[in-house]
NUZAVEX-412590 format. One line per field, with one value per residue: residue in one letter; x, y, z of N, C-alpha, C in turn; residue number from 1. Coordinates in pm, 1 decimal. Each point is the difference from the previous one (the first is absolute). Last residue first. Example, Ala and Ser with C-alpha at 12.3 -4.5 7.8 and 13.67 -1.06 7.14 Angstrom:
BEGIN
type c(s; a)
nu c(1285.0; 29.0)
nv c(-225.0; -572.0)
nw c(708.0; -7.0)
cau c(82.0; -89.0)
cav c(119.0; 119.0)
caw c(6.0; 0.0)
cu c(-77.0; 90.0)
cv c(109.0; 120.0)
cw c(73.0; 0.0)
seq c(2; 1)
//
This chain:
BEGIN
type c(c; a; p; h; i; g; s; i; k; v; a; g; g; d; n; l; d; m; l; e; q; q; w; r; a; r; g; v; k; l; d; a; a; a; l; l; c; a; d; t; l; i; d; a; t; a; h; m; g; k; k; e; v; f; v; r; l; d; a; l; v; d; l; i; w; d; d; n; m)
nu c(10262.6; -161.4; 72.8; 507.7; 404.5; 237.7; -170.0; -382.1; -321.1; -193.0; -365.8; -296.8; -136.7; 299.4; 408.9; 271.8; 271.4; 398.9; 375.8; 244.6; 315.0; 434.0; 319.3; 227.4; 350.4; 408.4; 271.7; 255.0; 404.7; 377.2; 232.2; 324.7; 423.5; 298.9; 235.1; 394.7; 387.7; 239.0; 291.7; 429.9; 288.9; 243.2; 396.9; 383.6; 239.3; 317.1; 419.5; 382.2; 381.8; 19.4; -271.6; -449.3; -267.5; -202.6; -375.9; -423.0; -241.7; -266.0; -436.8; -350.2; -214.0; -325.6; -439.6; -292.6; -270.6; -464.1; -458.8; -416.7; -532.5)
nv c(-9543.9; 119.7; 441.0; 162.9; 322.7; 413.9; 436.1; 213.3; -327.0; -241.5; -224.8; -212.6; -117.1; -141.4; 233.9; 48.9; -364.3; -51.5; 239.9; -177.3; -331.9; 121.2; 110.3; -346.5; -190.1; 220.4; -67.5; -396.5; -3.6; 202.5; -241.7; -314.9; 153.5; 86.2; -368.8; -138.3; 246.8; -80.5; -365.9; 72.8; 219.1; -256.8; -195.8; 273.9; 68.4; -321.8; 39.2; 368.6; 195.0; 365.1; -9.4; -102.7; 354.8; 272.7; -170.4; 21.2; 411.5; 103.2; -197.5; 200.6; 375.7; -88.9; -109.8; 346.0; 228.3; -84.0; 190.5; 312.4; 173.7)
nw c(1145.7; -453.3; -207.1; -41.9; 151.1; 39.2; 185.1; -185.5; -252.6; -443.8; -357.0; -465.9; -452.4; -365.8; -60.6; 388.6; 107.0; -238.4; 144.4; 371.8; -100.1; -150.9; 314.5; 216.5; -229.5; 10.6; 378.6; 16.8; -228.6; 202.6; 328.2; -138.7; -101.7; 354.1; 184.3; -228.6; 80.6; 398.7; 18.1; -160.3; 284.8; 318.4; -141.8; -10.1; 399.3; 105.8; -225.2; -87.8; -256.6; -340.7; -393.3; 87.2; 141.8; -345.1; -240.6; 214.7; 6.6; -364.8; -26.1; 242.0; -199.4; -334.3; 133.9; 120.3; -320.4; -131.5; 63.9; -233.0; -120.5)
cau c(86.0; -42.7; -124.6; -103.7; -51.5; 69.6; 105.2; 116.7; -9.5; 101.7; 74.8; 34.7; -109.9; -118.1; -61.9; -64.0; -111.5; -105.1; -56.4; -82.8; -115.8; -84.2; -57.2; -98.3; -112.9; -59.7; -62.3; -123.8; -93.5; -54.5; -84.6; -129.8; -72.3; -56.6; -110.6; -110.6; -51.9; -86.5; -123.1; -71.4; -57.1; -113.8; -103.9; -49.2; -85.8; -115.6; -82.5; -94.1; 23.3; 75.3; 130.4; 63.8; 47.0; 107.1; 117.6; 55.1; 61.8; 120.6; 104.0; 54.1; 93.5; 135.1; 66.5; 62.9; 138.5; 103.9; 92.1; 94.0; 100.1)
cav c(-53.2; -134.7; -10.8; -31.4; -134.4; -96.2; -61.0; 95.1; 95.5; -20.6; 115.6; -9.1; 55.6; -90.3; -12.1; 122.1; 12.6; -91.7; 55.7; 104.6; -56.9; -44.4; 130.1; 48.5; -86.0; 26.5; 126.8; -6.9; -76.5; 92.6; 101.0; -68.0; -30.1; 131.2; 50.0; -89.6; 35.1; 124.4; -36.7; -86.1; 99.1; 65.2; -106.6; -20.5; 110.2; -21.3; -105.0; -8.9; -131.8; 31.2; 45.4; -109.6; -78.6; 70.2; 2.9; -138.6; -23.4; 74.4; -75.8; -125.0; 38.9; 58.3; -116.6; -53.9; 68.9; -90.8; -9.8; -94.0; 3.5)
caw c(110.0; 42.1; 73.4; -88.4; 27.2; -85.2; 77.7; 5.1; 100.8; 98.6; 58.8; 146.8; 78.6; 16.4; -129.6; -29.0; 94.8; -49.7; -115.0; 38.9; 56.9; -109.7; -52.4; 87.8; -1.7; -125.7; 1.9; 82.1; -69.8; -114.8; 62.0; 40.5; -126.2; -45.8; 82.5; -24.4; -136.0; 7.6; 61.2; -92.1; -97.7; 58.8; 14.0; -130.5; -26.5; 87.1; -57.5; 111.5; 63.8; 130.6; -40.1; -48.7; 114.4; 81.0; -75.4; -9.8; 124.6; -9.9; -88.5; 72.8; 112.6; -58.7; -43.7; 124.7; 20.6; -40.3; 113.8; -29.6; 94.6)
cu c(-69.2; 79.5; -34.0; -125.0; -118.2; -45.3; 90.4; 107.0; 119.8; -13.1; 97.0; 64.9; 32.2; -112.4; -126.6; -81.6; -79.2; -122.9; -117.9; -65.0; -108.2; -129.3; -89.7; -66.3; -105.8; -126.9; -79.2; -64.3; -135.0; -114.8; -62.5; -90.5; -134.4; -87.4; -66.4; -123.5; -116.3; -51.0; -95.1; -134.2; -74.9; -70.4; -129.6; -116.0; -65.7; -100.1; -125.6; -111.0; -98.3; 28.3; 95.2; 135.1; 69.4; 63.5; 118.8; 132.6; 68.3; 83.8; 128.9; 97.7; 58.0; 97.1; 132.8; 78.4; 68.3; 137.3; 114.0; 107.6; 93.0)
cv c(35.7; -57.1; -142.2; -19.8; -25.9; -146.4; -101.7; -64.4; 92.1; 109.5; -42.1; 135.2; -6.8; 52.7; -89.1; -11.7; 124.5; 6.9; -76.3; 73.9; 109.9; -58.7; -38.2; 121.6; 49.1; -82.2; 34.6; 126.6; -11.3; -77.0; 89.6; 102.0; -72.1; -26.7; 115.9; 32.2; -91.6; 40.1; 125.8; -35.5; -75.4; 101.7; 57.5; -104.0; -7.9; 111.2; -34.3; -103.3; -23.2; -132.3; 27.7; 19.9; -128.3; -79.3; 68.3; -15.7; -141.5; -14.7; 83.1; -70.3; -121.6; 35.7; 27.8; -126.5; -72.0; 55.1; -104.4; -4.3; -116.1)
cw c(141.9; 119.4; 38.4; 70.9; -94.9; 22.6; -78.1; 84.4; 11.1; 101.9; 95.2; 42.6; 147.2; 85.0; -4.0; -122.7; -27.4; 90.4; -70.7; -114.1; 50.2; 53.1; -124.6; -59.7; 86.2; -9.8; -125.0; 6.5; 84.8; -74.2; -105.6; 54.6; 27.5; -127.3; -40.5; 82.3; -32.4; -131.0; 8.4; 57.8; -115.0; -94.9; 56.2; -2.4; -138.9; -17.1; 85.9; -43.1; 116.5; 78.2; 118.0; -51.0; -43.7; 110.0; 71.4; -80.6; 1.4; 130.6; -8.2; -85.0; 72.9; 106.8; -61.5; -39.9; 108.7; 22.6; -30.9; 104.0; -28.8)
seq c(69; 68; 67; 66; 65; 64; 63; 62; 61; 60; 59; 58; 57; 56; 55; 54; 53; 52; 51; 50; 49; 48; 47; 46; 45; 44; 43; 42; 41; 40; 39; 38; 37; 36; 35; 34; 33; 32; 31; 30; 29; 28; 27; 26; 25; 24; 23; 22; 21; 20; 19; 18; 17; 16; 15; 14; 13; 12; 11; 10; 9; 8; 7; 6; 5; 4; 3; 2; 1)
//
């Protein structure tokens, strides 16, 4: 699953509003892009950890909560 497209959309919006002179909105879109990138990275790390847990003989409950929690 590749959700990186959202970063492209945010970047395109930022370029558009910057050209329109909407500098405050451009700044907020820069922040949104950074937050989205961080969220995507955390989501990937969580997914990779769950795969490692399964490969190590562990199991993730259907609720998504790790058995150790």
